[in-house]
PDB file as gemmi writes it, atoms N, CA and C in Angstrom:
CRYST1    1.000    1.000    1.000  90.00  90.00  90.00 P 1                      
ATOM      1  N   MET A   1       0.600  -0.885  -0.011  1.00  0.00           N  
ATOM      2  CA  MET A   1      -0.242  -0.167  -0.026  1.00  0.00           C  
ATOM      3  C   MET A   1       1.140   1.092   0.049  1.00  0.00           C  
ATOM      4  N   ARG A   2       2.046   1.285   0.854  1.00  0.00           N  
ATOM      5  CA  ARG A   2       3.023   2.306   0.980  1.00  0.00           C  
ATOM      6  C   ARG A   2       3.438   2.268  -0.508  1.00  0.00           C  
ATOM      7  N   LEU A   3       3.590   1.755  -1.288  1.00  0.00           N  
ATOM      8  CA  LEU A   3       4.852   1.829  -2.444  1.00  0.00           C  
ATOM      9  C   LEU A   3       3.754   2.266  -3.674  1.00  0.00           C  
ATOM     10  N   ILE A   4       1.747   2.186  -3.470  1.00  0.00           N  
ATOM     11  CA  ILE A   4       1.171   2.940  -4.046  1.00  0.00           C  
ATOM     12  C   ILE A   4       1.332   4.454  -3.621  1.00  0.00           C  
ATOM     13  N   ILE A   5       1.171   4.641  -2.291  1.00  0.00           N  
ATOM     14  CA  ILE A   5       0.955   6.223  -1.923  1.00  0.00           C  
ATOM     15  C   ILE A   5       2.627   6.501  -3.048  1.00  0.00           C  
ATOM     16  N   ALA A   6       3.551   5.901  -2.443  1.00  0.00           N  
ATOM     17  CA  ALA A   6       4.793   6.690  -3.095  1.00  0.00           C  
ATOM     18  C   ALA A   6       4.901   6.737  -3.989  1.00  0.00           C  
ATOM     19  N   ILE A   7       4.578   6.454  -5.474  1.00  0.00           N  
ATOM     20  CA  ILE A   7       4.171   7.019  -6.712  1.00  0.00           C  
ATOM     21  C   ILE A   7       3.148   7.866  -6.690  1.00  0.00           C  
ATOM     22  N   LEU A   8       2.474   7.740  -6.247  1.00  0.00           N  
ATOM     23  CA  LEU A   8       0.506   8.935  -6.540  1.00  0.00           C  
ATOM     24  C   LEU A   8       1.423  10.439  -5.652  1.00  0.00           C  
ATOM     25  N   LEU A   9       1.285   9.872  -4.446  1.00  0.00           N  
ATOM     26  CA  LEU A   9       1.319  11.067  -2.902  1.00  0.00           C  
ATOM     27  C   LEU A   9       3.192  11.076  -2.922  1.00  0.00           C  
ATOM     28  N   PRO A  10       3.974  11.483  -3.014  1.00  0.00           N  
ATOM     29  CA  PRO A  10       5.395  10.853  -2.733  1.00  0.00           C  
ATOM     30  C   PRO A  10       5.878  11.540  -0.994  1.00  0.00           C  
ATOM     31  N   PHE A  11       5.185  12.856  -1.296  1.00  0.00           N  
ATOM     32  CA  PHE A  11       5.404  13.438   0.216  1.00  0.00           C  
ATOM     33  C   PHE A  11       4.865  12.872   1.276  1.00  0.00           C  
ATOM     34  N   LEU A  12       3.614  11.729   1.107  1.00  0.00           N  
ATOM     35  CA  LEU A  12       2.821  11.530   2.275  1.00  0.00           C  
ATOM     36  C   LEU A  12       3.511  10.404   2.332  1.00  0.00           C  
ATOM     37  N   VAL A  13       4.771   9.735   1.819  1.00  0.00           N  
ATOM     38  CA  VAL A  13       5.416   8.014   2.533  1.00  0.00           C  
ATOM     39  C   VAL A  13       6.239   8.714   3.377  1.00  0.00           C  
ATOM     40  N   PHE A  14       6.837   9.655   3.686  1.00  0.00           N  
ATOM     41  CA  PHE A  14       7.746  10.304   4.432  1.00  0.00           C  
ATOM     42  C   PHE A  14       7.282  10.883   5.911  1.00  0.00           C  
ATOM     43  N   PHE A  15       5.837  10.996   5.519  1.00  0.00           N  
ATOM     44  CA  PHE A  15       4.997  11.453   6.919  1.00  0.00           C  
ATOM     45  C   PHE A  15       4.755  10.001   7.952  1.00  0.00           C  
ATOM     46  N   THR A  16       4.994   8.852   6.902  1.00  0.00           N  
ATOM     47  CA  THR A  16       4.048   7.268   7.466  1.00  0.00           C  
ATOM     48  C   THR A  16       5.645   6.531   7.766  1.00  0.00           C  
ATOM     49  N   ILE A  17       6.792   6.929   7.606  1.00  0.00           N  
ATOM     50  CA  ILE A  17       7.292   6.272   7.852  1.00  0.00           C  
ATOM     51  C   ILE A  17       8.440   7.364   9.255  1.00  0.00           C  
ATOM     52  N   GLY A  18       7.972   8.427   9.526  1.00  0.00           N  
ATOM     53  CA  GLY A  18       8.257   8.844  10.682  1.00  0.00           C  
ATOM     54  C   GLY A  18       9.793  10.087  10.366  1.00  0.00           C  
ATOM     55  N   ARG A  19       9.488  10.798   8.823  1.00  0.00           N  
ATOM     56  CA  ARG A  19      10.741  11.472   8.392  1.00  0.00           C  
ATOM     57  C   ARG A  19       9.980  13.033   8.242  1.00  0.00           C  
ATOM     58  N   PRO A  20       9.293  13.780   9.006  1.00  0.00           N  
ATOM     59  CA  PRO A  20       8.295  14.392   8.257  1.00  0.00           C  
ATOM     60  C   PRO A  20       9.321  16.314   7.537  1.00  0.00           C  
ATOM     61  N   ILE A  21      10.730  16.219   8.150  1.00  0.00           N  
ATOM     62  CA  ILE A  21      11.325  17.337   7.715  1.00  0.00           C  
ATOM     63  C   ILE A  21      11.520  16.898   5.947  1.00  0.00           C  
ATOM     64  N   ALA A  22      12.285  15.576   5.622  1.00  0.00           N  
ATOM     65  CA  ALA A  22      11.891  14.727   4.309  1.00  0.00           C  
ATOM     66  C   ALA A  22      10.543  15.100   3.773  1.00  0.00           C  
ATOM     67  N   GLY A  23       9.740  14.978   4.399  1.00  0.00           N  
ATOM     68  CA  GLY A  23       8.133  14.656   3.866  1.00  0.00           C  
ATOM     69  C   GLY A  23       7.797  16.500   3.148  1.00  0.00           C  
ATOM     70  N   ILE A  24       8.132  17.713   4.063  1.00  0.00           N  
ATOM     71  CA  ILE A  24       8.372  18.504   3.145  1.00  0.00           C  
ATOM     72  C   ILE A  24       9.093  19.098   2.329  1.00  0.00           C  
ATOM     73  N   ILE A  25       9.944  18.618   2.479  1.00  0.00           N  
ATOM     74  CA  ILE A  25      11.059  18.853   1.351  1.00  0.00           C  
ATOM     75  C   ILE A  25      10.731  17.756   0.355  1.00  0.00           C  
ATOM     76  N   CYS A  26      10.111  17.139   0.031  1.00  0.00           N  
ATOM     77  CA  CYS A  26       9.538  16.780  -1.007  1.00  0.00           C  
ATOM     78  C   CYS A  26       8.064  17.057  -1.784  1.00  0.00           C  
ATOM     79  N   LEU A  27       7.506  17.711  -0.667  1.00  0.00           N  
ATOM     80  CA  LEU A  27       6.373  17.826  -1.335  1.00  0.00           C  
ATOM     81  C   LEU A  27       6.676  19.441  -2.111  1.00  0.00           C  
ATOM     82  N   ILE A  28       7.742  20.198  -1.336  1.00  0.00           N  
ATOM     83  CA  ILE A  28       8.521  21.521  -2.049  1.00  0.00           C  
ATOM     84  C   ILE A  28       8.765  20.929  -3.199  1.00  0.00           C  
ATOM     85  N   LEU A  29       9.561  20.037  -3.779  1.00  0.00           N  
ATOM     86  CA  LEU A  29      10.168  19.461  -5.188  1.00  0.00           C  
ATOM     87  C   LEU A  29       8.696  19.099  -5.849  1.00  0.00           C  
ATOM     88  N   GLN A  30       7.643  18.439  -5.184  1.00  0.00           N  
ATOM     89  CA  GLN A  30       6.721  17.923  -6.062  1.00  0.00           C  
ATOM     90  C   GLN A  30       5.714  18.745  -6.326  1.00  0.00           C  
ATOM     91  N   VAL A  31       6.043  19.773  -5.860  1.00  0.00           N  
ATOM     92  CA  VAL A  31       4.939  20.987  -6.958  1.00  0.00           C  
ATOM     93  C   VAL A  31       5.007  21.770  -7.733  1.00  0.00           C  
ATOM     94  N   THR A  32       5.907  21.375  -8.658  1.00  0.00           N  
ATOM     95  CA  THR A  32       6.374  21.642  -9.990  1.00  0.00           C  
ATOM     96  C   THR A  32       6.446  19.516 -10.457  1.00  0.00           C  
ATOM     97  N   LEU A  33       5.648  19.931 -12.150  1.00  0.00           N  
ATOM     98  CA  LEU A  33       5.428  18.714 -12.385  1.00  0.00           C  
ATOM     99  C   LEU A  33       6.717  18.092 -12.711  1.00  0.00           C  
ATOM    100  N   ILE A  34       7.872  19.022 -13.080  1.00  0.00           N  
ATOM    101  CA  ILE A  34       9.157  18.432 -13.212  1.00  0.00           C  
ATOM    102  C   ILE A  34       9.683  17.227 -12.127  1.00  0.00           C  
ATOM    103  N   GLY A  35       9.447  17.965 -11.007  1.00  0.00           N  
ATOM    104  CA  GLY A  35      10.171  17.583  -9.745  1.00  0.00           C  
ATOM    105  C   GLY A  35       9.197  16.471  -9.164  1.00  0.00           C  
ATOM    106  N   TRP A  36       7.929  16.542  -9.870  1.00  0.00           N  
ATOM    107  CA  TRP A  36       7.040  14.804  -9.861  1.00  0.00           C  
ATOM    108  C   TRP A  36       7.932  13.271  -9.898  1.00  0.00           C  
ATOM    109  N   LEU A  37       8.884  13.609 -10.836  1.00  0.00           N  
ATOM    110  CA  LEU A  37       9.410  12.285 -10.610  1.00  0.00           C  
ATOM    111  C   LEU A  37      10.603  11.769  -9.833  1.00  0.00           C  
ATOM    112  N   PRO A  38      11.397  13.130  -9.623  1.00  0.00           N  
ATOM    113  CA  PRO A  38      12.494  12.703  -8.649  1.00  0.00           C  
ATOM    114  C   PRO A  38      11.721  12.831  -7.638  1.00  0.00           C  
ATOM    115  N   ALA A  39      10.743  13.183  -6.636  1.00  0.00           N  
ATOM    116  CA  ALA A  39      10.280  13.082  -5.753  1.00  0.00           C  
ATOM    117  C   ALA A  39       9.259  11.329  -5.504  1.00  0.00           C  
ATOM    118  N   ALA A  40       9.018  10.843  -6.767  1.00  0.00           N  
ATOM    119  CA  ALA A  40       8.197   9.881  -6.635  1.00  0.00           C  
ATOM    120  C   ALA A  40       9.714   8.849  -6.530  1.00  0.00           C  
ATOM    121  N   ILE A  41      10.830   8.978  -6.981  1.00  0.00           N  
ATOM    122  CA  ILE A  41      11.898   8.326  -6.897  1.00  0.00           C  
ATOM    123  C   ILE A  41      12.409   8.030  -5.598  1.00  0.00           C  
ATOM    124  N   TRP A  42      12.491   9.024  -5.331  1.00  0.00           N  
ATOM    125  CA  TRP A  42      12.970   9.252  -4.017  1.00  0.00           C  
ATOM    126  C   TRP A  42      12.509   9.130  -3.003  1.00  0.00           C  
ATOM    127  N   ALA A  43      11.002   8.791  -3.194  1.00  0.00           N  
ATOM    128  CA  ALA A  43      10.147   8.153  -2.019  1.00  0.00           C  
ATOM    129  C   ALA A  43       9.905   6.400  -1.967  1.00  0.00           C  
ATOM    130  N   VAL A  44      10.123   6.062  -3.401  1.00  0.00           N  
ATOM    131  CA  VAL A  44      10.329   4.666  -3.262  1.00  0.00           C  
ATOM    132  C   VAL A  44      11.421   4.195  -3.044  1.00  0.00           C  
ATOM    133  N   TYR A  45      12.702   4.983  -2.994  1.00  0.00           N  
ATOM    134  CA  TYR A  45      13.755   4.786  -2.311  1.00  0.00           C  
ATOM    135  C   TYR A  45      14.263   4.830  -0.970  1.00  0.00           C  
ATOM    136  N   ALA A  46      13.099   5.616  -0.544  1.00  0.00           N  
ATOM    137  CA  ALA A  46      13.546   5.623   0.876  1.00  0.00           C  
ATOM    138  C   ALA A  46      12.290   4.976   1.582  1.00  0.00           C  
ATOM    139  N   LEU A  47      11.432   4.565   1.210  1.00  0.00           N  
ATOM    140  CA  LEU A  47      10.955   3.112   1.693  1.00  0.00           C  
ATOM    141  C   LEU A  47      11.465   2.030   1.280  1.00  0.00           C  
ATOM    142  N   GLY A  48      11.974   1.653   0.641  1.00  0.00           N  
ATOM    143  CA  GLY A  48      13.049   0.521   0.137  1.00  0.00           C  
ATOM    144  C   GLY A  48      14.064   0.714   1.316  1.00  0.00           C  
ATOM    145  N   GLN A  49      14.540   1.252   2.073  1.00  0.00           N  
ATOM    146  CA  GLN A  49      15.161   1.552   2.688  1.00  0.00           C  
ATOM    147  C   GLN A  49      14.908   1.617   4.071  1.00  0.00           C  
ATOM    148  N   TYR A  50      13.994   2.169   4.458  1.00  0.00           N  
ATOM    149  CA  TYR A  50      12.728   1.548   5.846  1.00  0.00           C  
ATOM    150  C   TYR A  50      12.282   0.118   5.920  1.00  0.00           C  
ATOM    151  N   ASN A  51      12.075  -0.405   4.680  1.00  0.00           N  
ATOM    152  CA  ASN A  51      11.906  -1.576   4.762  1.00  0.00           C  
ATOM    153  C   ASN A  51      12.884  -2.519   5.264  1.00  0.00           C  
ATOM    154  N   THR A  52      14.068  -2.103   4.657  1.00  0.00           N  
ATOM    155  CA  THR A  52      15.383  -2.972   4.884  1.00  0.00           C  
ATOM    156  C   THR A  52      15.562  -2.609   6.554  1.00  0.00           C  
ATOM    157  N   ASP A  53      15.867  -1.368   6.764  1.00  0.00           N  
ATOM    158  CA  ASP A  53      16.131  -1.555   8.281  1.00  0.00           C  
ATOM    159  C   ASP A  53      15.314  -2.020   8.740  1.00  0.00           C  
ATOM    160  N   LYS A  54      14.245  -2.108   8.738  1.00  0.00           N  
ATOM    161  CA  LYS A  54      13.217  -2.759   9.833  1.00  0.00           C  
ATOM    162  C   LYS A  54      13.631  -4.179  10.235  1.00  0.00           C  
ATOM    163  N   LYS A  55      13.569  -4.893   8.999  1.00  0.00           N  
ATOM    164  CA  LYS A  55      13.835  -6.234   8.765  1.00  0.00           C  
ATOM    165  C   LYS A  55      15.440  -6.492   9.581  1.00  0.00           C  
ATOM    166  N   ILE A  56      16.213  -5.709   9.259  1.00  0.00           N  
ATOM    167  CA  ILE A  56      17.257  -5.959   9.562  1.00  0.00           C  
ATOM    168  C   ILE A  56      17.453  -5.833  11.654  1.00  0.00           C  
ATOM    169  N   SER A  57      16.508  -4.777  11.699  1.00  0.00           N  
ATOM    170  CA  SER A  57      16.492  -4.371  12.961  1.00  0.00           C  
ATOM    171  C   SER A  57      16.049  -5.555  14.055  1.00  0.00           C  
ATOM    172  N   GLU A  58      14.860  -6.163  13.240  1.00  0.00           N  
ATOM    173  CA  GLU A  58      13.923  -7.509  13.726  1.00  0.00           C  
ATOM    174  C   GLU A  58      15.331  -8.520  14.027  1.00  0.00           C  
ATOM    175  N   ALA A  59      15.791  -8.834  12.795  1.00  0.00           N  
ATOM    176  CA  ALA A  59      16.418  -9.930  12.903  1.00  0.00           C  
ATOM    177  C   ALA A  59      17.752  -9.806  13.695  1.00  0.00           C  
ATOM    178  N   LEU A  60      18.379  -8.750  14.210  1.00  0.00           N  
ATOM    179  CA  LEU A  60      19.022  -8.609  15.159  1.00  0.00           C  
ATOM    180  C   LEU A  60      18.456  -8.934  16.521  1.00  0.00           C  
ATOM    181  N   GLY A  61      16.878  -7.988  16.589  1.00  0.00           N  
ATOM    182  CA  GLY A  61      16.562  -8.255  18.064  1.00  0.00           C  
ATOM    183  C   GLY A  61      15.967  -9.835  18.443  1.00  0.00           C  
ATOM    184  N   ASN A  62      15.885 -10.691  17.230  1.00  0.00           N  
ATOM    185  CA  ASN A  62      15.626 -11.923  17.876  1.00  0.00           C  
ATOM    186  C   ASN A  62      16.592 -12.641  17.742  1.00  0.00           C  
ATOM    187  N   ARG A  63      18.087 -12.358  17.508  1.00  0.00           N  
ATOM    188  CA  ARG A  63      19.358 -12.699  18.109  1.00  0.00           C  
ATOM    189  C   ARG A  63      19.513 -12.992  19.166  1.00  0.00           C  
ATOM    190  N   ARG A  64      19.457 -11.534  20.004  1.00  0.00           N  
ATOM    191  CA  ARG A  64      19.702 -11.567  21.345  1.00  0.00           C  
ATOM    192  C   ARG A  64      18.915 -11.921  22.549  1.00  0.00           C  
TER     193      ARG A  64                                                      
END                                                                             
């Protein structure tokens, strides 16, 4: 679900993963039509990093 949001409303993804300042910057970038594509790519990348970090912390948490 977050992936669809990352493509349609990139700035909103940053708020859902707890990065509000990046969300505001992304919104400013997204306001222009040319900036929409880089904002969407940035949001998908950040979402991937968030998911990876979450999996790593779960794996290390189970090890202890």
